[in-house]
Backbone as CSV, one residue per row, in Angstrom:
resi,resn,N_x,N_y,N_z,CA_x,CA_y,CA_z,C_x,C_y,C_z
1,UNK,123.481,-46.870,-184.499,122.452,-46.049,-184.201,121.538,-45.505,-185.737
2,UNK,120.281,-45.159,-185.802,119.298,-45.680,-186.897,120.197,-44.126,-188.063
3,UNK,121.060,-43.672,-187.674,121.736,-42.269,-188.690,123.153,-43.106,-189.320
4,UNK,123.509,-44.102,-188.558,124.972,-44.798,-189.314,124.016,-45.754,-190.285
5,UNK,122.890,-46.239,-189.884,122.005,-47.797,-190.426,121.760,-46.935,-192.047
6,UNK,121.155,-45.583,-191.682,120.534,-45.209,-192.903,121.770,-44.749,-193.676
7,UNK,122.883,-43.898,-193.241,124.245,-43.688,-193.949,124.455,-45.059,-194.811
8,UNK,124.700,-46.355,-194.205,125.278,-47.491,-194.686,124.491,-47.717,-195.725
9,UNK,122.935,-48.066,-195.759,121.955,-47.954,-197.011,122.148,-47.027,-198.023
10,UNK,122.470,-45.768,-197.436,122.546,-45.031,-198.920,124.057,-45.403,-199.899
11,UNK,124.800,-45.579,-198.749,126.426,-45.883,-199.386,126.079,-47.393,-200.170
12,UNK,125.646,-48.223,-199.517,125.369,-49.350,-200.368,124.382,-49.169,-201.733
13,UNK,123.196,-48.423,-201.587,122.877,-48.252,-202.972,123.481,-47.666,-203.870
14,UNK,124.142,-46.824,-203.465,124.854,-45.670,-204.002,125.748,-46.647,-205.196
15,UNK,126.296,-47.527,-204.736,127.594,-48.447,-205.273,126.755,-49.114,-206.312
16,UNK,125.969,-50.159,-205.681,125.520,-50.718,-206.911,124.682,-50.239,-207.667
17,UNK,124.253,-49.034,-207.543,123.279,-48.167,-208.291,124.263,-47.811,-209.808
18,UNK,125.499,-47.273,-209.150,126.223,-46.664,-210.128,127.533,-47.794,-210.987
19,UNK,127.332,-49.011,-210.218,127.770,-50.221,-210.859,127.039,-50.636,-212.187
20,UNK,125.739,-50.698,-211.575,124.832,-51.432,-212.572,124.486,-50.432,-213.893
21,UNK,124.435,-49.083,-213.028,124.339,-47.767,-214.073,125.593,-47.909,-215.012
22,UNK,126.541,-48.123,-215.082,127.511,-48.322,-216.150,127.758,-49.741,-216.888
23,UNK,127.506,-50.731,-215.851,127.484,-51.650,-217.018,126.012,-51.566,-217.982
24,UNK,125.223,-51.288,-217.524,123.650,-51.179,-218.518,124.466,-49.903,-219.840
25,UNK,125.086,-48.853,-219.194,125.375,-47.415,-220.212,126.432,-48.371,-220.893
26,UNK,127.246,-48.908,-220.480,128.317,-49.624,-221.614,127.625,-50.571,-222.568
27,UNK,126.944,-51.121,-222.128,126.238,-52.483,-222.788,125.288,-51.827,-223.974
28,UNK,124.604,-50.371,-223.880,123.636,-49.873,-224.741,124.383,-48.877,-225.407
29,UNK,125.779,-48.864,-225.415,126.309,-47.873,-226.350,127.405,-48.091,-227.123
30,UNK,127.335,-47.997,-228.232,127.737,-48.325,-229.594,129.391,-48.641,-229.144
31,UNK,129.737,-49.601,-229.556,131.197,-49.878,-229.764,132.230,-49.391,-228.725
32,UNK,131.307,-49.497,-227.446,132.496,-49.187,-226.285,133.348,-49.699,-225.885
33,UNK,134.185,-49.116,-226.100,135.582,-49.622,-225.583,136.145,-49.331,-224.182
34,UNK,136.848,-50.336,-223.515,137.196,-50.316,-222.075,138.499,-49.243,-222.333
35,UNK,139.103,-49.523,-223.345,140.602,-49.103,-223.448,140.548,-47.796,-224.143
36,UNK,139.640,-47.624,-224.717,139.742,-46.100,-225.844,138.544,-45.019,-225.088
37,UNK,137.224,-45.588,-224.397,136.600,-45.001,-223.925,136.533,-44.094,-222.194
38,UNK,136.346,-43.233,-222.175,136.542,-42.847,-220.772,134.942,-42.908,-220.135
39,UNK,134.793,-42.884,-218.726,133.551,-43.345,-218.229,132.509,-42.416,-218.491
40,UNK,133.560,-40.817,-218.130,132.180,-40.137,-218.811,131.903,-39.931,-220.141
41,UNK,132.682,-40.480,-221.032,132.024,-40.749,-222.528,130.549,-41.612,-222.413
42,UNK,129.895,-42.091,-221.428,128.874,-42.661,-221.470,127.812,-41.866,-221.359
43,UNK,127.811,-40.911,-220.564,127.110,-39.251,-220.748,127.287,-38.477,-221.507
44,UNK,128.132,-38.331,-222.355,128.577,-37.324,-223.698,130.043,-37.416,-223.994
45,UNK,130.516,-37.649,-225.050,131.939,-37.479,-225.311,132.284,-36.584,-225.950
46,UNK,133.306,-35.341,-225.646,133.786,-34.570,-226.443,135.350,-34.380,-225.947
47,UNK,135.921,-33.179,-226.610,137.402,-33.089,-226.483,137.053,-32.175,-225.032
48,UNK,138.575,-32.467,-224.337,138.846,-31.650,-223.161,139.333,-30.222,-223.660
49,UNK,138.262,-29.137,-222.807,138.605,-27.913,-222.973,138.163,-27.334,-221.732
50,UNK,138.961,-25.818,-221.417,138.473,-25.211,-220.189,136.806,-24.524,-220.488
51,UNK,136.690,-24.348,-221.776,135.312,-23.721,-222.194,134.135,-24.750,-222.448
52,UNK,133.020,-24.148,-222.442,131.997,-24.941,-222.389,132.401,-25.643,-224.480
53,UNK,131.559,-26.827,-224.665,132.052,-27.377,-226.102,131.124,-26.793,-227.082
54,UNK,131.227,-26.943,-228.050,130.298,-26.547,-228.851,129.527,-28.021,-229.409
55,UNK,128.396,-27.632,-229.705,127.489,-29.238,-229.728,127.742,-29.900,-230.956
56,UNK,128.310,-29.357,-231.801,128.827,-29.818,-233.192,130.042,-30.670,-232.764
57,UNK,130.485,-30.646,-231.673,131.928,-31.162,-231.449,131.462,-32.387,-230.483
58,UNK,130.438,-32.405,-229.955,129.710,-33.556,-228.774,128.891,-34.569,-229.151
59,UNK,129.274,-35.899,-229.098,129.009,-37.088,-229.290,128.003,-37.726,-228.019
60,UNK,126.967,-38.048,-228.275,125.760,-38.447,-227.255,125.048,-39.360,-227.718
61,UNK,124.915,-40.775,-226.704,124.619,-41.823,-227.336,123.404,-41.800,-225.959
62,UNK,122.101,-42.296,-226.788,121.343,-42.562,-225.681,120.442,-43.670,-226.098
63,UNK,120.156,-44.855,-224.665,120.112,-44.029,-223.938,121.008,-44.333,-222.635
64,UNK,122.261,-44.571,-223.325,123.188,-44.434,-222.313,123.400,-43.664,-221.448
65,UNK,123.350,-42.097,-222.421,123.762,-40.975,-221.375,122.609,-40.614,-220.544
66,UNK,121.396,-40.799,-220.343,120.368,-40.748,-219.367,120.804,-41.711,-218.504
67,UNK,120.925,-43.107,-218.417,121.275,-44.084,-217.686,122.607,-43.809,-216.541
68,UNK,123.696,-43.283,-217.415,124.777,-42.910,-216.756,124.515,-41.598,-216.112
69,UNK,124.033,-40.455,-216.660,123.682,-39.344,-216.079,123.165,-39.029,-215.273
70,UNK,121.947,-39.821,-214.786,120.894,-39.904,-214.128,121.393,-40.939,-212.785
71,UNK,121.762,-41.979,-212.831,122.539,-42.834,-211.804,123.659,-42.044,-211.047
72,UNK,124.461,-41.602,-211.763,125.587,-40.877,-211.290,125.412,-39.749,-210.118
73,UNK,124.081,-38.808,-210.636,123.701,-37.607,-210.264,122.957,-38.001,-208.823
74,UNK,122.331,-39.147,-208.677,121.703,-39.934,-207.783,122.320,-40.186,-206.927
75,UNK,123.371,-40.937,-207.188,124.599,-41.256,-206.481,125.280,-40.396,-205.426
76,UNK,125.934,-39.015,-206.225,125.931,-38.384,-205.543,125.388,-37.399,-204.455
77,UNK,124.327,-37.310,-204.723,123.007,-37.195,-203.759,122.865,-37.727,-202.520
78,UNK,122.918,-39.322,-202.780,122.698,-40.097,-201.537,124.586,-40.192,-201.135
79,UNK,125.379,-39.922,-201.495,126.585,-39.977,-200.887,126.813,-39.058,-200.105
80,UNK,126.312,-37.368,-200.297,126.289,-36.329,-199.676,125.304,-36.518,-198.275
81,UNK,124.425,-36.602,-198.532,123.883,-36.972,-197.601,124.236,-38.112,-196.403
82,UNK,124.530,-39.480,-197.080,125.258,-40.420,-196.108,126.276,-39.581,-195.526
83,UNK,126.872,-38.784,-195.990,128.216,-38.544,-195.211,127.638,-37.406,-194.038
84,UNK,126.938,-36.498,-194.194,126.258,-35.518,-193.273,125.769,-36.521,-192.140
85,UNK,125.223,-37.492,-192.284,124.382,-38.534,-191.367,125.827,-39.048,-190.541
86,UNK,126.359,-39.710,-191.293,127.872,-40.342,-190.722,128.795,-39.356,-189.233
87,UNK,128.234,-38.110,-189.719,128.804,-37.205,-188.499,128.366,-37.495,-187.190
88,UNK,126.840,-37.674,-187.234,125.948,-37.524,-186.500,126.090,-39.069,-185.727
89,UNK,126.627,-39.841,-186.430,126.900,-41.358,-185.269,128.119,-41.485,-185.341
90,UNK,129.098,-41.154,-185.994,130.760,-41.425,-185.861,131.334,-39.946,-184.937
91,UNK,131.430,-38.553,-185.753,131.699,-37.734,-185.258,132.873,-37.609,-186.009
92,UNK,133.235,-38.431,-187.166,134.517,-37.966,-188.112,134.123,-36.844,-188.756
93,UNK,134.463,-35.865,-188.154,134.276,-35.033,-189.302,134.884,-34.689,-190.789
94,UNK,136.168,-35.338,-190.853,136.985,-35.423,-191.963,136.428,-36.353,-192.731
95,UNK,135.938,-37.561,-192.203,135.576,-38.551,-193.292,133.802,-37.597,-193.524
96,UNK,133.316,-37.015,-192.678,132.257,-36.234,-193.159,132.636,-35.536,-194.540
97,UNK,133.412,-34.240,-194.062,133.647,-33.409,-195.197,134.374,-34.365,-196.399
98,UNK,134.845,-35.208,-196.460,135.571,-35.805,-197.877,134.704,-36.756,-198.515
99,UNK,133.600,-37.073,-197.465,132.380,-37.637,-198.243,131.772,-36.887,-199.268
100,UNK,130.880,-36.058,-198.064,130.496,-34.888,-198.990,130.677,-34.154,-200.310
101,UNK,132.252,-33.753,-200.149,132.592,-33.245,-201.360,132.564,-34.329,-202.550
102,UNK,133.209,-35.648,-202.254,132.713,-36.478,-203.278,131.443,-36.534,-203.940
103,UNK,130.722,-36.904,-202.831,129.591,-36.420,-203.849,128.946,-35.497,-204.037
104,UNK,129.424,-34.090,-203.774,128.918,-32.606,-204.749,129.416,-33.427,-206.377
105,UNK,130.788,-33.747,-206.071,131.831,-34.177,-207.139,130.958,-35.059,-208.570
106,UNK,130.187,-35.927,-207.541,129.760,-36.801,-208.515,128.573,-35.945,-208.850
107,UNK,127.543,-35.139,-208.257,126.338,-34.341,-208.484,126.737,-33.824,-209.847
108,UNK,128.111,-33.087,-209.931,128.563,-31.969,-211.043,128.618,-33.003,-211.873
109,UNK,129.313,-34.024,-212.189,129.644,-35.388,-213.039,128.670,-35.482,-213.690
110,UNK,127.307,-35.898,-213.399,126.197,-36.602,-213.458,125.728,-35.403,-214.204
111,UNK,125.336,-33.849,-213.730,124.762,-32.671,-214.085,125.130,-31.895,-215.146
112,UNK,126.276,-32.119,-215.424,127.252,-31.090,-215.920,128.104,-31.892,-217.085
113,UNK,127.475,-32.357,-218.125,128.681,-33.665,-218.843,130.093,-33.045,-219.516
114,UNK,130.661,-33.531,-219.953,131.869,-33.217,-220.901,131.814,-31.621,-221.609
115,UNK,130.469,-31.440,-222.445,130.157,-31.071,-223.190,130.534,-29.261,-222.525
116,UNK,130.333,-29.364,-221.040,130.685,-28.277,-220.124,131.964,-27.763,-219.882
117,UNK,132.627,-28.846,-220.460,134.490,-27.945,-220.261,135.172,-28.743,-219.177
118,UNK,135.694,-27.621,-218.443,136.853,-27.754,-217.027,136.074,-28.030,-215.918
119,UNK,134.665,-27.705,-215.690,133.957,-27.848,-214.709,133.635,-29.331,-214.650
120,UNK,133.128,-30.135,-215.626,132.887,-31.613,-215.520,134.549,-32.565,-214.797
121,UNK,135.431,-31.576,-215.417,136.647,-32.457,-215.045,137.074,-32.131,-213.640
122,UNK,136.627,-31.094,-213.296,136.779,-30.922,-211.622,135.924,-31.467,-210.564
123,UNK,134.766,-31.721,-211.140,133.823,-32.617,-210.261,134.246,-34.196,-210.455
124,UNK,134.800,-34.464,-211.421,135.517,-35.809,-211.892,136.799,-36.083,-210.847
125,UNK,137.574,-34.967,-210.805,138.561,-34.824,-210.056,138.292,-34.965,-208.092
126,UNK,137.225,-34.350,-207.953,136.900,-34.471,-206.542,136.440,-35.728,-206.311
127,UNK,135.639,-36.506,-207.348,135.375,-37.768,-206.943,136.891,-38.627,-206.758
128,UNK,137.507,-38.553,-208.268,138.576,-39.025,-208.380,139.608,-39.307,-206.790
129,UNK,139.923,-38.045,-206.059,140.997,-37.627,-205.062,140.210,-38.091,-203.748
130,UNK,138.991,-37.404,-203.590,138.390,-37.108,-202.232,138.102,-38.317,-201.936
131,UNK,137.101,-38.459,-202.640,136.591,-40.466,-202.665,137.541,-41.326,-202.038
132,UNK,139.054,-41.851,-202.626,139.976,-42.572,-201.928,139.839,-41.925,-200.522
133,UNK,140.396,-40.504,-200.417,140.533,-40.451,-199.239,139.795,-40.576,-198.110
134,UNK,138.126,-40.666,-198.296,137.463,-40.716,-197.501,137.493,-42.329,-197.199
135,UNK,137.854,-43.108,-198.097,137.921,-44.488,-197.887,139.031,-44.524,-196.846
136,UNK,140.350,-44.064,-197.056,141.324,-43.935,-196.053,140.790,-43.629,-194.545
137,UNK,140.317,-42.054,-194.930,139.838,-41.545,-193.348,138.948,-42.172,-192.769
138,UNK,137.749,-42.805,-193.400,136.937,-44.034,-192.573,137.825,-45.411,-192.012
139,UNK,139.072,-45.317,-192.151,139.540,-46.102,-191.556,139.748,-46.325,-189.799
140,UNK,139.434,-44.869,-189.617,139.431,-44.689,-188.314,137.918,-44.935,-187.216
141,UNK,137.231,-45.066,-188.436,135.788,-45.203,-187.693,135.482,-46.746,-187.586
142,UNK,136.561,-47.751,-188.194,136.139,-49.107,-188.338,136.774,-50.072,-187.636
143,UNK,136.819,-51.127,-187.352,137.818,-51.662,-186.731,138.574,-53.031,-187.406
144,UNK,139.602,-53.319,-187.065,140.323,-54.066,-187.745,140.179,-55.318,-188.053
145,UNK,140.361,-56.203,-188.965,141.219,-55.900,-190.052,140.559,-54.896,-191.428
146,UNK,139.412,-54.841,-191.624,138.865,-53.929,-192.056,139.221,-52.547,-192.499
147,UNK,139.759,-52.192,-191.150,140.496,-50.918,-191.541,141.736,-50.547,-192.288
148,UNK,142.747,-51.678,-192.714,143.647,-51.865,-193.557,143.378,-51.866,-194.813
149,UNK,141.990,-53.101,-194.815,141.370,-52.916,-196.614,140.922,-51.684,-197.013
150,UNK,140.477,-50.456,-196.372,139.721,-49.440,-196.566,140.917,-48.580,-197.174
151,UNK,142.339,-49.062,-196.358,143.059,-48.392,-196.674,143.774,-48.274,-198.149
152,UNK,144.100,-49.509,-197.847,144.493,-49.947,-199.324,143.303,-49.628,-200.671
153,UNK,142.416,-49.764,-200.285,141.380,-49.603,-201.403,141.980,-48.091,-201.827
154,UNK,141.749,-47.345,-200.902,142.015,-45.572,-201.253,142.994,-45.708,-201.821
155,UNK,144.334,-46.058,-201.575,145.773,-46.034,-202.105,145.665,-46.579,-203.296
156,UNK,144.881,-47.611,-203.803,144.830,-48.386,-205.131,144.108,-47.146,-206.403
157,UNK,143.043,-46.463,-205.631,142.606,-45.224,-206.451,143.502,-44.575,-206.473
158,UNK,144.190,-43.671,-205.307,145.010,-42.711,-205.428,146.358,-42.812,-206.540
159,UNK,146.477,-44.261,-206.775,147.727,-44.556,-207.338,147.624,-44.330,-208.981
160,UNK,146.140,-44.520,-209.427,145.939,-44.189,-210.684,145.537,-42.415,-210.892
161,UNK,145.842,-41.652,-209.877,145.366,-40.394,-210.307,145.852,-39.774,-210.927
162,UNK,147.282,-40.114,-210.715,148.292,-38.964,-211.355,148.011,-39.140,-213.000
163,UNK,147.957,-40.920,-213.476,147.938,-40.988,-214.939,146.751,-40.302,-215.379
164,UNK,145.641,-40.129,-215.032,144.282,-39.528,-215.649,144.553,-37.732,-215.413
165,UNK,145.365,-37.186,-214.339,145.388,-35.773,-214.509,146.541,-35.887,-215.856
166,UNK,147.599,-36.461,-216.001,148.453,-35.867,-216.841,147.819,-35.929,-218.496
167,UNK,146.398,-36.934,-218.561,146.021,-37.511,-219.730,145.415,-36.039,-219.913
168,UNK,144.422,-35.726,-218.982,143.539,-34.747,-219.187,143.861,-33.261,-219.464
169,UNK,145.722,-33.393,-218.873,146.000,-32.131,-218.708,146.660,-31.894,-220.409
170,UNK,147.251,-33.467,-221.278,147.564,-33.320,-222.492,146.697,-32.757,-223.634
171,UNK,145.417,-33.694,-223.372,144.323,-33.694,-224.204,143.570,-32.022,-223.860
172,UNK,143.701,-31.449,-222.963,143.479,-30.157,-222.951,144.383,-28.621,-223.787
173,UNK,145.346,-29.449,-223.782,146.757,-28.728,-224.825,146.543,-29.087,-226.208
174,UNK,145.844,-29.766,-226.555,145.475,-30.415,-227.569,143.868,-30.100,-228.476
175,UNK,143.320,-30.138,-227.233,141.862,-30.092,-227.763,141.346,-31.477,-228.263
176,UNK,142.158,-32.402,-227.594,141.761,-33.988,-228.108,140.804,-34.499,-226.996
177,UNK,140.400,-35.970,-227.447,139.582,-36.912,-226.603,140.726,-36.992,-225.456
178,UNK,140.405,-37.573,-224.217,141.293,-37.814,-223.219,140.611,-39.422,-223.615
179,UNK,141.792,-40.001,-223.271,141.919,-41.769,-223.418,142.454,-41.908,-222.143
180,UNK,141.209,-42.230,-221.053,141.833,-42.313,-219.723,141.035,-43.750,-219.155
181,UNK,140.284,-44.838,-219.778,139.240,-45.138,-219.656,140.172,-46.603,-218.099
182,UNK,140.876,-47.133,-218.701,141.951,-47.948,-217.833,142.105,-47.891,-216.755
183,UNK,142.422,-46.449,-216.747,143.017,-45.604,-214.969,141.548,-45.488,-214.444
184,UNK,140.490,-44.625,-215.229,139.693,-43.840,-214.229,138.966,-45.481,-213.988
185,UNK,139.034,-46.615,-214.420,138.038,-47.679,-213.591,139.189,-48.343,-212.671
186,UNK,139.891,-47.766,-212.359,141.079,-48.355,-211.646,140.889,-47.653,-210.469
187,UNK,140.596,-46.528,-210.340,139.945,-45.206,-209.577,138.897,-45.508,-208.965
188,UNK,138.024,-45.917,-209.986,136.303,-45.686,-209.411,136.072,-47.321,-208.969
189,UNK,136.095,-48.097,-209.546,135.887,-49.332,-208.796,136.340,-49.591,-207.548
190,UNK,137.595,-49.504,-207.073,138.133,-49.646,-205.657,137.181,-48.802,-205.177
191,UNK,136.835,-47.444,-205.088,135.632,-46.682,-204.485,134.772,-46.943,-204.276
192,UNK,134.107,-47.627,-205.645,132.775,-48.407,-205.444,132.807,-49.411,-204.203
193,UNK,133.763,-50.098,-204.461,133.730,-51.520,-203.731,133.856,-51.165,-202.582
194,UNK,134.664,-49.956,-202.116,134.683,-49.562,-200.624,133.590,-48.843,-199.998
195,UNK,132.564,-48.273,-200.835,130.881,-47.469,-200.147,130.366,-49.146,-199.713
196,UNK,130.432,-50.214,-201.109,129.463,-51.326,-200.754,129.886,-51.842,-199.185
197,UNK,131.378,-51.810,-199.004,131.747,-52.436,-197.946,131.766,-51.815,-196.815
198,UNK,131.507,-50.439,-197.058,131.451,-49.696,-195.621,130.077,-49.641,-195.601
199,UNK,128.953,-49.417,-196.631,127.949,-49.394,-196.270,127.290,-50.771,-195.164
200,UNK,127.853,-51.871,-196.014,127.005,-53.142,-195.215,127.650,-53.098,-193.668
201,UNK,128.856,-52.743,-193.443,129.303,-52.578,-191.784,128.779,-51.564,-191.429
202,UNK,127.913,-50.357,-191.628,127.173,-49.679,-191.233,125.881,-50.097,-190.655
203,UNK,125.421,-50.791,-191.632,124.070,-51.327,-191.817,123.969,-52.610,-190.768
204,UNK,125.211,-53.380,-190.502,125.534,-54.702,-189.725,125.270,-54.015,-188.223
205,UNK,126.328,-53.119,-187.865,126.570,-52.312,-186.783,125.183,-51.552,-186.438
């Protein structure tokens, strides 16, 4: 169906766009460290707070910020749109809902940086939790053995969510910079690879 092929194209483009966006943003970010910097630091680095952060406490590096925020925002729009198209093709309401929420989370991350406080992290947790659940839910709509692979990808991402959650909670209580880069990567990249594989599957069928 045309709706599924279009959804697949949007998932595929979103995955490639975010992967390349992260790589380019990291390359031009001064002294970016995979072990010491969060992915969201590429957009703006700030202490974790429940309230918006004063500009004096925020570090923004350009063009990393523009590259990261714009690609994540646009990918979020594509993911949400693709998820709605999936309902027309598969009728999988659970996948549609989870994918749409993950897309909204990405829009929040790209539009509202760490400077906006807890609302940014709420958007990030939508992606971190709901995104992998969407990968697992998609296993109902594809053939074996790829369905098992999608489940594994989702479970790998979910396994690292508690690490990120605890680190953000600790940083919130101390008004410090959260250091969750390694764990974030282990959540985000399996999810991005799922979108790449799922998008390819939809375009092929």
